[in-house]
C-alpha positions, 0 to 999 in steps of 0.5 A: 614740743610743749607738754600738755597738762591733763591733771585737771581734765575730765577722764573722757577728755583725758582719754581722748587727748591721750589717744591724739598724742599717741597717734601723732607720736606714732605717726609724725614721730616715728613715721608710721607704717606708711613710709615703710614701703619701698620704691625703686628710684627711677634714676637706677637700674635693678638687678634682681634674682634673675640677673643676680648669681650667689656664691657659697653654696653647692647649686651650679647656679643659685636661682630664686628665693629664698637663697639656700646653702644647701640643695634640698632637692638633691639632699633630701634627709635634712631634719626640719631644724637643719632645713630651717638653718639651711636657708640661713645665708651665711657664707653667701656672697656676691661679687660684681663690677660697676662704674656707677657712683651710686648702688643701692641695695634692698633685701627682705629677711623672713625667719629672723629672730633677734639674738641678745649677744649679737648685732642686728647687722650680723643677724639679718643685714649686708656686709660690703667690701671693695677690691683695692690693691688686690684686696678685699677692703672694708667699705660699709654696712647695710644695716636693717630698718628696726621693727621691719623685715627689710633693709635698704642701704645707698652707697653714694659718691663712689666715683664714675670708674669701675670697681669691684664689690663683694657683698656678704649675706646675713649670718642668720637670716633668711633672704626672701628677696634682694635688688641691687640698683646702679645708675641708668647706662652704668656698667654691671657685671657679675665677676664670678658665678663659681670659683674656678678653684675648688671651694674650701668646706667648712663644717661645725657648730654655731661658731663656724655658722657666725656666732658671734661676728658683729657683721657678716664679713667677720665670721671666720670662713668669710675671713679665710675665703676672703684672705685666700680668694677662695669660694666657701662653703659654710656648714656650720649649724647653730646647736649642731655640728655633731658628726651628723651622718647626712653631713658626712654624706653630703660633704662627700659628694662635693668637690672640695679642696679642703674641708675643716671640721669644728665639732666639739661644742655640741656632741655628747664626749661619748660619741666623738671617737664612734661618730668622728670615725665614721664621718671621715670614713664616709667623706673618704669614700669619695674623697680619699685625698682631700685635706681634712683639718680638725679644729680643736674647740677654741675657748670655753671661758667659763671653764675658768670659773667652771671646773666642770666645764674645764674638765669636760673641754679637756676631755673632749679635746683629748678624744678628738686628738685620739680620734686624729691620731687613730686615722692617722696611724691607718694610714690617712695621710691628708689629715690635719690638726690645729691645737686649741692652744694655737687660737686661745693663747689664754686671752680674755679678749677673744670671747663675746659671752665665755663661750662664742668668739667675738670679732677679735676671736674670729680674726685669731680663728681665721688667721690660724686656719688661713696659715694652716690651708696655705701651708697645705694647699699653697706652700710657695705663698706662706706669708711671714705676717698675716693681717685680717682686712 
């Protein structure tokens, strides 16, 4: 478009023409708000919260919105911050089958803020997987619309044969509405509402919450659940994971197959032994034989240039190992430990911001955790090679 020369125009003329140009740009070039409303496709059959059931929480059935990780009616002692984070859908997923060659997704988010060190897809987008040769393979992402509180994504040319899909929900947002559309007369079935196997519980800090995976499916708990084909409950909370008594009580009342605890990122080093001991003891009141795995803080890359951080990291690791040793000596035979060195291996490529893992770091954590879980839960299928897909 040829430029408009306003250099010799009168001020009033300049102002009016400038307003016209800005209006044109905002409406014509950028779409304007009139084009941002969502309309259903008449050729598709839609399913919403009344027909869908999500896995990855402690509800017997998840109905209604916003989706939650924790049943606040059953567990009423969460702080306001934890209540807010409990609505983040990290760890939640939907599995379904269809023979439709088109699938449309529509979702609305709330309480979502951009993070400078994470992608918008990870924070408030969707992540799609399709089952191929009995494995979940990555199939695409649902991109949120920039500047809007919703996203729309269409998968096309899928073929008119039966396919199984797994959709991971956002890591750091609430979902207030979710719809899925398939071609009219196509088959559609939710594959499972709850896994036949007891879920694996992941408790910890922002790393367990999902920072800083580039997309939801690459948060390490989601990789582990996908690899082992187990339902997971993600109890990672950014800025938390400090052996809170409310979570010890909560976890003790869950029917878990294993519990992973990643506790060192935010806790005061002087409270690790005291609070950690009470935390495990509370869980053991109802789950005496369930495997519990301590995950040492994988890395703090800033310790390479910050000696204070380095020494703090070393002291925290020693205290967590002392906690583990004391509990084992007192007779807890179902307690396990993953050393920091098993994960970081002095690599410079596993961190996003010298604190949180990137996709390489998430994959490495998932590899070590999965191998440990397989050795505990399924000794007969320990694999010599492990691939993250």
